[in-house]
C-alpha positions in Angstrom: 5.5 8.2 -24.2 7.8 5.1 -23.8 6.4 1.8 -24.9 5.6 -0.2 -21.7 6.2 -3.9 -21.3 2.9 -5.7 -21.1 1.4 -6.7 -17.8 1.1 -10.4 -16.9 -1.9 -12.5 -16.5 -2.0 -15.4 -14.1 -4.3 -17.9 -12.8 -4.5 -19.3 -9.2 -7.6 -21.7 -8.7 -10.6 -19.6 -9.7 -8.8 -16.2 -9.5 -7.3 -14.6 -12.5 -4.9 -11.8 -11.7 -3.5 -8.9 -13.9 -0.1 -7.7 -12.7 1.4 -4.6 -14.1 4.5 -2.5 -12.8 5.5 1.0 -13.8 8.2 3.4 -12.9 7.2 7.0 -12.9 9.6 10.1 -12.6 7.6 11.5 -9.5 7.6 10.9 -5.8 5.4 8.5 -4.2 3.4 11.3 -2.7 2.9 12.7 -6.2 1.7 9.4 -7.6 -0.5 8.8 -4.5 -2.2 12.1 -5.1 -2.7 11.1 -8.9 -4.5 7.9 -7.5 -6.8 9.2 -5.0 -7.5 12.9 -5.4 -10.5 13.4 -7.7 -9.3 16.4 -9.6 -6.2 14.2 -10.7 -8.0 11.0 -11.0 -10.4 12.5 -13.7 -7.4 13.1 -15.9 -6.4 9.6 -16.3 -9.4 7.3 -15.1 -12.8 8.9 -14.5 -14.8 11.2 -12.3 -14.2 9.8 -8.8 -15.8 10.0 -5.3 -13.8 8.8 -2.4 -14.1 8.5 1.4 -10.2 8.2 2.1 -10.3 5.4 4.8 -10.5 1.7 5.2 -14.3 1.0 4.7 -15.0 4.0 2.8 -16.8 4.2 -0.4 -14.9 4.7 -3.8 -17.1 5.5 -7.1 -16.3 6.2 -10.6 -18.4 7.8 -13.1 -17.5 7.5 -16.8 -20.4 9.4 -18.0 -24.1 8.4 -18.8 -25.0 5.3 -17.0 -21.5 3.9 -17.0 -20.6 3.9 -13.3 -18.8 1.6 -10.7 -18.2 1.6 -7.1 -16.4 -0.3 -4.4 -15.2 -0.3 -0.9 -11.6 0.6 0.4 -10.0 -2.4 1.9 -6.5 -1.0 2.6 -5.7 2.8 2.8 -2.1 3.5 3.9 -0.9 6.7 2.3 1.4 7.0 0.2 2.2 3.3 -0.1 -1.0 1.1 -0.5 -4.5 1.4 -1.7 -6.8 -1.5 -2.2 -10.6 -1.5 -3.1 -13.1 -3.6 -4.5 -14.5 -3.0 -8.0 -17.8 -4.0 -9.1 -17.6 -3.5 -12.8 -18.2 -7.0 -14.5 -18.5 -8.7 -11.2 -16.8 -7.9 -7.9 -13.0 -7.9 -8.0 -10.2 -6.3 -6.1 -7.6 -3.8 -7.3 -4.2 -3.2 -5.3 -1.7 -0.3 -5.8 1.5 -0.5 -4.1 4.1 2.4 -4.4 7.7 2.2 -3.5 10.4 4.6 -3.9 12.5 3.7 -7.0 15.6 5.8 -7.4 14.5 9.3 -8.0 11.0 8.2 -8.8 8.4 5.7 -7.8 7.6 2.1 -8.8 3.8 1.5 -9.0 2.8 -2.1 -8.8 -1.0 -2.8 -9.8 -2.5 -6.1 -9.1 -6.2 -6.6 -10.1 -7.8 -10.0 -9.0 -10.6 -10.7 -11.5 -13.6 -12.8 -11.5 -13.0 -14.4 -14.9 -10.4 -14.9 -17.6 -12.5 -12.8 -20.0 -12.6 -9.8 -17.5 -8.8 -10.1 -17.1 -8.4 -9.5 -20.8 -10.2 -6.2 -20.6 -8.8 -5.3 -17.3 -5.2 -5.8 -18.6 -5.6 -3.7 -21.7 -7.6 -1.1 -19.7 -5.2 -0.7 -16.7 -2.2 -0.7 -19.2 -3.8 2.0 -21.1 -4.6 4.0 -17.9 -1.1 3.6 -16.6 0.2 5.1 -20.0 -2.1 7.9 -19.2 -0.6 8.4 -15.9 2.8 8.5 -17.4 1.5 11.2 -19.9 0.1 13.1 -17.0 3.4 13.1 -15.1 5.1 14.4 -18.2 2.6 17.2 -18.3 0.6 16.1 -21.5 -2.8 14.5 -20.4 -4.2 11.8 -22.6 -7.5 12.3 -24.3 -10.3 9.7 -24.2 -9.6 8.9 -28.0 -5.9 8.2 -27.5 -6.8 5.9 -24.5 -9.4 4.1 -26.5 -6.9 3.7 -29.4 -4.3 2.3 -27.0 -6.8 0.0 -25.4 -7.8 -1.5 -28.9 -4.1 -2.0 -29.7 -3.3 -3.9 -26.4 -6.3 -6.1 -26.0 -5.3 -8.7 -28.5 -2.0 -9.2 -26.6 -3.8 -9.7 -23.4 -6.2 -12.1 -25.1 -3.2 -14.2 -26.3 -2.0 -14.3 -22.7 -5.4 -15.5 -21.6 -5.3 -18.1 -24.4 -2.1 -19.4 -23.2 -3.6 -19.8 -19.6 -6.6 -21.8 -21.1 
């Protein structure tokens, strides 16, 4: 797995946003499937339930009592997906896919409810996007590898948050 550039945290009024970009050696249709089809999503994020339409419900189950849900705001296969996320206060996640050479550029923006949430979200999404890269390469990431990567990245995102004040 290549070492990916850190995402960026930004602040606009009371909204803190995490922005990440990744190139994958797969078509937008393949990356779209990884983002929305439950058998794929469980390999990089969590167990997922989805009603694939605007206004549809999206839910994630990490096991035990660790669950989250939201509502799909934008659903334009294989280009745009946006949904609310209730984990640690309601926020909004937006994935945009664009052809990029022989692959796909994925842009992820997560509008958070606080700078503290943005720190965890930045390290978390960064680690999840690493897991997508491994999945595309044919070697899915284990939960232990994801956790180690998250712990490695969190201080860098905390440093960005400190700079934002």
